[in-house]
C-alpha positions in Angstrom: 158.6 171.8 67.4 159.5 170.6 63.7 162.2 172.9 61.6 163.2 170.9 58.8 161.9 171.6 55.2 159.2 174.1 56.4 158.8 177.8 56.1 158.0 178.3 60.2 158.7 176.0 63.2 155.6 174.0 63.7 153.9 171.2 65.6 153.3 167.7 64.0 149.7 168.2 64.3 149.6 171.6 62.7 152.0 170.7 60.0 150.5 170.4 56.3 153.7 168.0 55.6 154.3 164.5 56.8 156.8 164.6 59.3 158.6 162.4 62.0 161.2 163.0 64.6 163.5 160.2 66.0 165.1 160.9 69.1 168.1 159.6 70.7 166.2 156.9 72.7 164.4 155.5 69.7 167.7 155.2 67.9 169.2 153.2 70.6 165.9 151.1 70.8 166.3 150.2 67.0 169.6 148.5 67.8 171.5 150.1 64.6 174.6 148.8 63.3 175.0 151.8 60.7 173.6 155.2 60.2 171.0 153.6 57.4 169.6 151.1 59.7 168.4 154.1 61.8 166.3 155.3 58.8 164.2 152.0 58.6 162.2 153.1 61.5 161.1 156.1 59.7 157.5 155.6 58.0 157.8 156.2 54.1 161.5 155.4 53.9 162.8 152.1 52.6 166.4 152.0 53.5 168.5 149.0 52.3 171.2 149.3 54.8 173.0 145.9 53.9 176.0 147.8 52.8 177.4 148.3 56.0 178.3 151.8 57.5 177.4 153.6 54.2 176.7 152.8 50.7 173.1 152.4 51.5 170.1 152.5 49.0 167.5 155.0 50.5 164.0 155.4 48.8 160.8 157.4 50.0 157.2 156.7 48.9 157.6 154.7 45.9 160.3 157.0 44.1 162.5 154.7 42.5 166.3 153.5 43.4 167.2 152.5 39.8 170.8 152.6 40.5 172.2 153.4 44.0 172.2 155.8 46.7 169.3 158.3 47.7 168.5 160.2 44.4 165.3 161.9 45.5 166.2 162.2 49.1 168.7 164.7 50.8 170.5 163.8 54.2 171.4 167.1 55.8 173.4 167.7 59.0 172.2 170.8 61.0 170.0 172.0 58.1 172.7 171.7 55.1 173.1 168.9 52.6 176.1 166.5 53.4 176.2 166.1 49.6 174.5 168.1 47.1 173.7 164.9 45.2 172.4 161.9 47.2 173.6 159.3 44.6 177.2 160.4 43.9 178.6 156.9 42.7 180.8 155.7 45.7 180.1 158.9 47.5 176.6 158.4 48.8 175.9 160.9 51.5 175.6 158.2 54.3 179.4 157.2 53.7 180.2 160.8 55.2 177.7 160.8 58.0 177.8 159.3 61.6 175.5 159.0 64.3 176.8 159.3 67.9 176.3 160.8 71.4 176.5 164.4 69.8 173.2 163.9 67.9 170.1 165.6 69.4 167.5 164.3 67.1 166.7 163.2 63.6 163.9 165.3 61.8 162.3 163.7 58.4 159.8 165.0 56.0 158.6 163.2 53.4 157.5 164.9 50.0 155.5 168.0 50.3 157.7 171.3 51.0 161.0 169.3 50.6 160.7 170.3 47.0 161.1 174.1 47.7 163.2 174.3 50.9 166.0 172.5 49.6 167.5 171.6 46.1 167.7 168.3 44.4 165.6 166.4 47.0 161.8 166.5 45.9 161.2 163.0 48.0 162.1 164.4 51.2 164.9 165.4 53.8 166.6 163.5 56.7 168.2 166.2 58.8 170.7 165.1 61.7 170.3 168.0 64.2 173.3 168.2 66.8 173.1 169.1 70.2 174.2 172.8 71.2 174.9 172.8 75.1 171.6 174.3 76.1 172.1 172.7 79.4 175.0 171.4 81.2 176.0 167.8 81.1 177.4 164.9 79.2 178.1 161.3 79.0 180.6 158.8 78.0 180.0 155.1 76.9 181.7 152.0 75.7 180.0 149.3 73.7 181.5 145.9 73.0 180.4 143.3 70.6 179.9 140.0 72.2 179.6 137.7 68.9 181.8 140.1 67.0 185.1 141.8 67.6 184.2 145.5 67.7 184.8 148.2 70.4 183.3 151.6 70.4 183.8 154.6 72.6 181.2 157.5 72.4 181.4 160.7 74.5 179.6 164.3 74.7 179.6 167.1 76.8 178.0 170.4 76.7 177.1 173.4 78.9 176.2 177.2 79.0 179.2 179.3 80.2 180.0 183.0 80.9 176.1 184.0 80.9 175.9 184.3 77.2 177.9 181.5 75.5 177.3 177.7 75.4 179.3 174.9 73.8 179.1 171.2 72.8 181.7 168.7 72.0 181.6 164.9 71.4 182.4 162.1 69.1 183.4 158.5 68.7 186.1 156.1 68.1 186.1 152.4 67.3 188.1 149.4 66.2 187.6 145.8 65.3 185.7 143.8 62.8 182.6 144.9 61.0 179.2 142.9 61.4 180.5 140.5 58.9 183.6 138.2 59.5 186.6 139.2 57.1 189.2 137.5 59.2 190.7 141.0 60.2 189.8 144.1 61.5 187.9 146.0 58.9 186.7 149.0 61.1 188.8 151.8 62.6 188.4 155.3 63.0 186.0 158.0 64.4 184.9 161.7 64.4 185.1 164.6 66.6 182.4 167.4 66.4 182.3 170.6 68.3 180.1 173.8 68.3 180.3 177.2 70.1 177.2 179.6 70.2 177.3 183.2 71.4 173.7 184.5 72.5 172.5 187.9 72.1 169.2 189.5 73.4 167.8 189.3 69.6 169.6 186.2 68.2 172.8 184.0 68.2 175.9 183.2 66.2 177.1 179.6 66.2 180.2 178.1 65.0 180.8 174.5 64.5 183.2 171.8 62.9 183.5 168.3 62.6 186.5 165.7 61.6 185.7 162.3 60.3 188.3 159.7 59.4 186.8 156.3 59.5 187.4 153.0 57.7 184.7 150.4 57.5 184.1 147.5 55.1 181.8 148.3 52.0 179.7 145.2 51.7 178.7 144.5 48.1 176.7 141.4 46.9 177.9 138.1 47.7 177.2 134.6 46.3 174.0 132.8 47.9 172.0 129.7 46.9 168.5 129.6 45.3 166.2 126.9 44.8 162.8 126.3 43.5 161.0 129.0 41.1 161.6 132.6 40.2 158.1 133.1 41.8 158.6 130.9 45.0 162.4 130.8 45.6 164.0 129.0 48.2 167.1 131.2 49.5 169.8 130.2 51.5 173.5 129.7 52.1 176.1 127.9 50.1 178.5 125.4 51.8 181.2 127.2 53.7 179.8 130.4 53.0 176.9 132.5 54.6 175.9 135.6 53.0 174.7 137.1 56.2 178.0 136.8 58.0 180.6 136.2 55.5 182.3 138.5 52.9 184.7 138.4 50.1 187.1 140.4 52.0 189.8 138.3 53.4 193.2 138.2 55.2 194.4 136.4 52.0 193.3 139.2 49.8 194.7 142.6 51.6 196.2 144.6 48.8 195.8 145.7 45.2 198.8 146.9 43.0 198.1 148.7 39.8 197.8 152.1 38.3 196.2 155.3 39.6 194.2 158.0 37.6 197.6 159.5 36.0 198.6 155.8 35.0 201.2 156.0 37.8 202.1 153.2 40.3 199.3 152.7 42.9 199.2 150.4 45.8 195.8 150.1 47.9 195.0 148.4 51.1 191.7 146.6 50.9 191.1 147.3 54.7 190.4 151.1 53.5 187.0 149.6 52.6 184.8 152.8 52.6 187.3 155.2 54.1 185.6 158.9 54.4 187.7 161.7 55.3 185.9 164.9 56.0 186.8 168.1 57.5 183.9 171.0 57.9 183.5 174.1 59.2 180.3 176.0 59.5 178.5 179.0 60.9 174.7 179.6 61.8 173.0 182.6 62.9 169.6 183.7 63.5 168.4 187.3 64.6 165.1 189.4 65.3 166.0 192.5 63.3 162.8 194.3 64.7 159.4 195.2 63.2 158.7 191.5 62.8 161.8 190.8 60.6 164.0 187.8 61.2 167.4 186.8 59.5 168.5 183.4 59.2 172.0 182.4 57.9 173.6 179.1 57.5 177.1 178.3 55.9 179.5 175.2 55.8 182.4 174.4 53.9 183.4 170.6 53.7 186.9 169.2 52.4 185.8 165.5 51.7 188.0 163.0 50.3 188.7 159.2 50.8 188.6 155.9 49.1 186.1 153.0 48.3 187.4 149.7 47.7 185.3 146.4 47.7 185.5 143.1 45.8 182.2 142.6 43.6 181.8 139.0 42.1 180.6 139.2 38.5 180.7 135.2 37.9 180.5 132.5 40.3 181.3 129.0 39.0 182.9 125.8 39.7 186.9 125.9 39.2 187.1 124.0 36.1 184.6 126.1 34.3 185.8 129.3 35.4 189.6 128.5 34.7 188.9 127.5 31.3 186.7 130.7 30.5 189.9 132.6 31.3 192.8 130.4 30.3 191.2 128.0 27.7 190.8 124.3 27.7 192.6 122.5 30.2 193.4 125.5 32.4 193.4 125.1 36.2 193.2 127.4 39.3 196.1 127.1 41.6 195.9 128.6 45.1 198.2 131.9 45.3 197.5 132.9 49.0 196.6 131.1 52.2 198.1 128.0 53.7 197.9 125.8 50.7 199.9 127.9 48.4 200.9 126.1 44.9 198.1 123.4 45.1 195.3 123.2 42.9 191.8 124.2 43.9 188.5 122.8 42.8 185.9 124.2 44.6 183.4 126.9 43.7 185.3 130.0 42.4 184.5 133.7 42.1 185.6 136.2 39.4 186.0 139.3 41.1 186.0 142.8 39.8 187.8 144.9 42.6 185.8 148.1 42.9 188.8 150.6 43.5 187.9 154.3 43.5 190.0 157.2 44.8 187.9 159.9 46.1 190.1 162.8 45.4 187.6 165.5 46.1 184.0 165.5 47.1 184.1 168.9 48.6 181.4 171.5 48.8 180.4 174.9 50.0 176.7 175.5 50.8 175.1 178.8 52.2 171.3 179.5 52.7 170.3 183.0 53.5 166.8 183.8 54.2 164.6 186.7 55.9 161.1 186.5 57.2 158.5 188.4 58.6 155.1 187.9 60.3 152.3 190.2 59.7 148.9 190.3 61.6 147.8 189.6 65.1 144.7 188.7 66.9 145.0 185.0 66.1 145.8 185.8 62.2 149.1 185.7 61.0 150.8 185.8 57.7 154.4 184.7 57.5 156.6 185.8 54.6 160.0 184.1 54.0 162.4 184.9 51.3 165.8 183.2 50.7 168.5 182.6 48.5 170.5 179.2 48.3 173.8 178.6 46.8 176.1 175.6 46.7 179.2 174.3 44.8 179.9 170.4 44.8 183.1 169.1 43.5 183.2 165.3 42.1 186.7 164.4 41.5 187.2 160.6 41.4 189.6 158.1 39.8 188.2 154.4 38.9 191.2 152.0 38.5 189.5 148.4 38.7 191.3 145.3 38.5 190.1 141.7 38.0 190.9 138.5 40.2 189.9 135.2 40.7 189.3 133.9 44.4 188.0 131.0 46.1 184.2 131.0 47.8 184.4 130.3 51.3 185.4 132.3 54.6 188.9 134.0 54.5 188.7 133.5 50.8 192.0 132.7 48.8 193.3 134.2 45.7 193.8 131.9 42.9 196.0 131.9 39.8 195.0 130.8 36.6 197.4 128.5 34.7 196.9 127.5 31.4 197.2 123.8 29.6 201.0 124.6 29.2 201.7 125.3 32.7 202.0 129.1 32.1 200.4 131.0 34.9 198.3 133.8 33.2 197.8 135.6 36.8 200.0 137.2 39.4 198.9 136.8 43.2 195.2 136.1 41.8 195.1 139.2 39.6 194.3 138.2 36.1 193.8 141.5 34.5 194.4 145.0 35.0 190.8 146.3 34.1 187.6 144.6 33.7 187.7 142.5 30.3 184.9 140.6 31.3 182.9 143.7 31.0 184.6 144.7 27.8 186.6 147.4 29.7 184.3 149.6 28.7 183.9 152.3 31.4 185.4 151.3 34.9 188.9 152.7 34.5 188.2 156.6 34.3 188.9 159.9 35.7 186.6 162.8 36.2 186.8 166.2 37.8 183.5 168.0 37.5 182.1 171.2 39.5 178.5 171.6 40.0 177.3 175.1 41.0 173.5 175.6 42.1 171.9 178.9 42.8 168.2 179.0 44.0 165.9 181.9 45.2 162.9 180.8 47.1 160.0 182.6 48.8 157.2 181.1 50.9 154.2 182.5 52.4 152.0 180.8 55.4 148.8 182.0 56.8 147.6 180.8 60.2 144.2 181.6 61.5 144.8 179.1 64.7 142.5 176.4 63.3 143.3 176.7 59.7 146.6 177.3 57.8 147.8 177.4 54.3 151.0 177.5 52.8 152.8 178.1 49.6 156.2 178.2 48.1 158.2 178.6 45.2 161.8 177.9 44.4 163.8 178.4 41.1 167.0 176.4 40.7 169.8 177.2 38.3 172.9 175.2 38.0 175.8 174.5 35.8 178.3 171.8 35.5 181.6 172.4 34.4 184.7 170.0 34.1 186.2 167.1 32.2 186.3 163.4 32.2 188.6 160.8 30.8 187.7 157.3 29.7 189.4 154.0 29.1 192.6 153.2 26.8 194.1 149.8 26.1 197.8 149.7 26.4 199.8 146.6 25.1 202.8 145.1 27.1 203.0 147.6 29.7 205.3 147.0 32.6 203.0 148.0 35.6 205.0 146.8 38.7 208.2 147.9 36.9 210.2 144.5 37.2 211.4 144.9 33.7 209.7 141.6 32.5 206.1 141.8 30.6 204.1 139.2 32.5 201.0 137.6 30.8 198.9 140.1 33.1 200.7 143.0 31.6 200.2 142.3 28.0 196.9 144.1 28.0 196.2 146.7 30.5 193.3 149.2 30.9 194.6 152.7 31.5 193.0 156.3 31.8 192.9 157.9 28.6 194.7 161.1 29.7 195.3 162.3 26.1 191.7 162.4 25.2 189.9 164.6 28.0 186.1 165.1 27.0 184.4 168.2 28.4 181.3 168.6 30.8 179.7 171.9 29.9 175.9 172.1 30.7 173.3 174.3 32.4 169.9 173.3 33.9 166.9 175.3 35.5 163.7 174.2 36.9 160.9 175.6 39.0 159.4 173.8 42.2 156.3 174.6 43.9 154.3 173.4 46.9 151.1 174.3 48.1 149.0 172.7 51.1 146.8 173.4 54.0 145.9 172.0 57.4 142.8 172.4 59.3 142.2 171.6 63.0 138.8 169.8 63.0 139.2 169.7 66.8 141.9 170.4 69.4 143.0 166.7 68.7 142.0 166.0 65.1 143.6 167.8 62.1 143.3 167.0 58.3 145.8 168.2 55.6 146.5 167.9 51.9 149.3 169.1 49.5 150.4 169.0 46.0 154.1 169.8 45.0 156.3 169.8 42.1 160.2 169.3 42.4 162.9 168.0 40.3 166.5 166.6 40.6 169.3 167.7 38.6 171.4 164.6 37.2 175.1 164.9 38.1 178.0 162.3 37.7 175.9 159.3 36.4 175.4 161.2 33.2 178.9 160.8 32.4 180.2 158.1 29.9 177.2 157.9 27.9 174.7 160.7 28.1 177.2 164.0 28.0 177.4 165.0 24.2 180.8 165.6 22.6 180.5 169.4 23.3 179.8 168.8 27.0 176.0 169.6 26.7 173.2 167.1 27.7 169.4 167.2 26.6 167.0 169.0 29.0 165.1 165.9 29.7 168.3 163.9 30.8 169.6 166.9 32.7 166.7 167.3 35.2 164.1 164.5 36.2 160.9 166.1 37.5 159.0 164.6 40.4 155.2 165.4 40.8 153.6 164.6 44.1 150.0 164.9 45.9 149.1 163.7 49.6 146.2 164.0 51.9 145.9 162.7 55.5 144.4 162.9 59.1 146.4 163.3 62.2 144.9 162.6 65.6 146.2 162.8 69.1 144.8 162.2 72.4 145.7 160.9 75.8 149.0 159.3 75.0 147.7 157.9 71.7 148.7 159.5 68.2 147.5 158.2 64.8 148.4 159.6 61.7 147.4 158.3 58.1 148.6 160.0 54.7 147.7 158.9 51.2 150.1 159.9 48.5 150.5 159.8 44.9 153.9 160.5 42.9 155.0 160.6 39.2 158.8 160.5 38.5 161.0 160.9 35.4 164.2 159.2 35.6 167.7 159.0 33.8 170.4 156.9 35.5 173.2 154.6 35.2 174.0 151.6 36.9 177.5 150.5 37.6 177.0 146.8 38.2 175.1 146.2 35.2 176.7 148.7 32.8 173.2 149.8 31.9 171.6 153.2 31.3 167.8 153.8 32.2 165.3 156.2 30.8 162.1 155.9 32.4 158.9 157.2 34.1 157.2 155.7 37.2 154.0 156.0 39.1 153.4 155.3 42.7 150.3 155.4 44.9 149.8 154.4 48.5 149.2 155.0 52.2 151.5 155.8 55.0 150.4 155.0 58.5 152.0 156.2 61.8 151.2 155.5 65.5 152.3 155.8 68.8 150.7 154.7 72.3 152.0 155.5 75.7 150.6 154.3 79.0 152.4 154.5 82.2 155.8 152.8 81.6 154.3 151.0 78.4 155.1 152.6 75.1 154.7 151.3 71.5 155.7 153.0 68.3 154.8 151.8 64.7 154.6 152.7 61.0 153.5 151.1 57.8 153.6 152.1 54.2 151.8 150.2 51.3 152.8 151.3 47.8 151.3 150.3 44.7 154.2 151.6 42.1 155.0 150.7 38.5 157.1 151.6 35.5 154.8 153.6 33.4 157.1 154.2 30.5 160.6 152.7 29.4 162.1 154.0 26.3 165.2 151.4 26.5 163.6 148.4 27.7 159.9 148.9 26.5 158.8 145.2 28.0 159.3 146.6 31.5 156.6 149.2 31.0 153.8 148.1 33.6 156.2 146.3 35.8 156.7 146.9 39.4 160.2 148.8 40.0 162.8 146.3 41.3 163.2 145.7 45.2 160.0 147.9 45.7 157.9 146.0 48.2 154.0 146.4 48.4 154.4 146.7 52.3 157.1 147.9 54.6 156.5 148.2 58.3 158.1 148.8 61.7 156.7 148.3 65.3 158.6 148.7 68.6 156.8 147.8 71.8 158.9 148.7 75.3 158.5 149.2 79.0 160.1 151.2 81.1 160.4 150.4 84.9 161.9 152.4 87.8 165.6 151.3 86.8 165.1 149.6 83.7 163.9 149.2 80.3 163.3 146.6 77.6 161.7 146.1 74.2 161.8 144.6 70.9 162.1 146.5 67.4 160.6 144.6 64.6 161.2 145.6 61.0 159.1 143.8 58.0 158.7 143.8 54.2 156.8 141.6 51.9 158.1 140.3 48.7 159.8 142.3 46.2 161.3 141.7 42.7 165.1 141.5 42.2 164.9 143.3 38.6 162.5 145.4 36.6 161.6 142.4 34.4 159.4 141.1 37.4 160.7 137.4 37.2 162.8 136.2 40.4 161.1 137.3 43.7 163.0 138.1 47.1 160.8 136.7 49.7 159.5 139.0 52.5 160.8 138.6 56.1 160.8 140.1 59.6 163.9 141.0 61.4 163.5 141.1 65.1 165.9 143.3 67.3 166.1 143.3 71.2 167.1 145.9 73.6 167.1 146.3 77.2 169.0 148.4 79.9 169.6 148.6 83.6 170.2 151.7 85.5 172.8 150.6 88.2 172.9 154.3 89.7 171.4 157.7 88.5 174.5 158.0 86.3 175.6 154.6 85.4 173.7 152.5 82.8 174.4 149.0 81.4 172.7 147.8 78.2 172.3 145.0 75.9 171.0 145.0 72.3 170.7 142.3 69.8 170.2 143.0 66.1 168.6 140.1 64.0 167.7 138.1 67.0 166.8 135.2 64.9 169.4 135.2 62.6 166.8 135.8 59.8 168.0 135.6 56.4 166.5 138.2 54.1 167.8 139.7 50.8 167.7 143.5 50.0 168.8 143.2 46.3 170.1 140.7 44.0 171.9 141.0 40.6 170.1 138.2 38.9 166.8 138.8 37.1 166.1 134.9 37.2 167.4 131.8 38.5 170.6 130.7 37.1 171.3 127.2 35.7 173.8 126.6 38.7 171.6 127.8 41.3 174.0 130.7 42.6 172.8 134.4 42.6 174.7 137.4 43.8 172.9 139.5 46.5 173.1 141.6 49.4 171.4 140.4 52.7 170.8 142.0 56.0 173.4 141.0 58.4 173.1 138.1 60.7 172.7 138.4 64.5 175.2 140.4 66.2 175.0 141.0 70.0 176.5 144.2 71.8 176.6 145.2 75.5 177.5 148.9 76.6 178.1 151.1 79.5 177.2 154.7 79.7 177.8 157.4 82.3 175.9 160.4 82.4 177.3 163.4 84.2 
């Protein structure tokens, strides 16, 4: 039975929406190295998982990823959103979400009634559903990287007790290197989850909690080589630097000393990387009230905070060119860290902006209360569901970015810029407080905004056995209240407090704390969804659906779209998505086939940090989504394919992009997982593929398509003990998920994120 994003629990064959379920075994088979890598095996989902443990870009059915995150898709945990908005800058939902042994399954819905059963997610919902201790049992496991230094321990146990009680507890802890070689341990932390359920004759009450405190490197684009033409590029590695294995994190670049959001002293350890801290408490209840009425209540409060710090390359050049660009003619680069401190450097160098963000508060409070009643009988039922959703999302962050120069290579060294007179313009590789290369326009900032959402909704479902039709309405009302502060340039500011104004302190970007600007706007929008399903036979069903939903814009409107009085225009505050889909579902004798044709029209206003650009566009997408599975004795194969024909139908800011394909949108993405299970063993392969895609909306430089091969196998030593081996990216395939450049630059170096190179791990699991 499927429960996410629908008015009543239903089977996949009888559902009038496109749904998928990913169980624990399927997750293990995909050999994921992060939460976002799991999503690549869900049809219709395009998950750019090259960012590491979080910060993934996730798209669904051609809906755009114009900036980052998962704007039109919502990640949920036990039926409630991890974040109200899926594209919070440096606060993507997947940063605060982890998969471990406590996970029972993942349910995903694409399009359809996602518009009316949650707010701000018209594209779909991916819901992590936890184990609740229905049956007694548990497991403990340890995994170890064979070609990378990482050790992880998982555990889970749940059971009924005292007749009407049950519980589940579990989590993980890991420590070591990430999937790229930073030269030091970038990953350290874990999470603990627990729930307690009291069963009653007519329902249940469940209390649950989670504590997450985890550090992992946040991988941003890095330099890569490109030769050939824009339409047929030859991508590869640079001398001494492999974009699939290496990173600009380095043991020679461990700290950043500068100013905080209040312009006081601040010291940041780069090993924080993506460092989410989340403390959540929640409650869930369901009761049969009699006379056909049911009550459902879900509540959660989350205290979320942390930090995001990662080096971003804004320019890659030879040492002489970069030194002259910063220090003038005759300037040179001198090594400031590493084994050759004080010596001149003459190789490739990187001008780096250190993305340093204090996540002061990303907390939220969410409640979803609904009542339902079923009418009728004799094979014909009418189900009515009425509910009210409310949430409060806080977004409180400080951006205090600094500029460095570092060498390009493994275990990169920081470089000082020394002018022709021998004066060092840098200190420990730091050449500017702020980002003067970007004009210091908008990356030293502070903001604290509260977003409140209230949404009543109603749904009707008629089911006659073979035929079902459902319709739902939702009316979202929201408001944003708060303030934000931009950048002020201070002259001759003694940042490190040593009493001497050094060259790097002569011009300092600070937060303009004296000029707070208000955020004060409201929004509202109506969503609807209407669909039907008809069982042509016991094995074959046909369905169709139309829907309208929307996504309210949040923090990405600040510093450019919000007016002086705190208001925003209606068109910029809310982006509307209209969708239609129709499909067939067939299942017989171990074979399942699902085919869906879809269409979507989208409005979008957004801001991209790395290019400093605002977007104001409309998009159209049409496509076909295929999903299949077959099981015969010990052999199983699962697969999916999504073909998408997408275009920018209107671009108000850059009209020449009209008619182009949205960047990073491939025509075809697919996945295939054949496996075989014997009496005491299992083995298989997971393939994930994509065709070509453009790096930018101008449709010049292409990212070639690729196929990633993951290998998995396990052997049951005893009934309780299992040893497993999995290999992610078996053939060390080099494949890009994004690139900053629109065309090949003169020096043949682009800045891009690639999938990680080959990583192999072995694990032991004991079930009891």
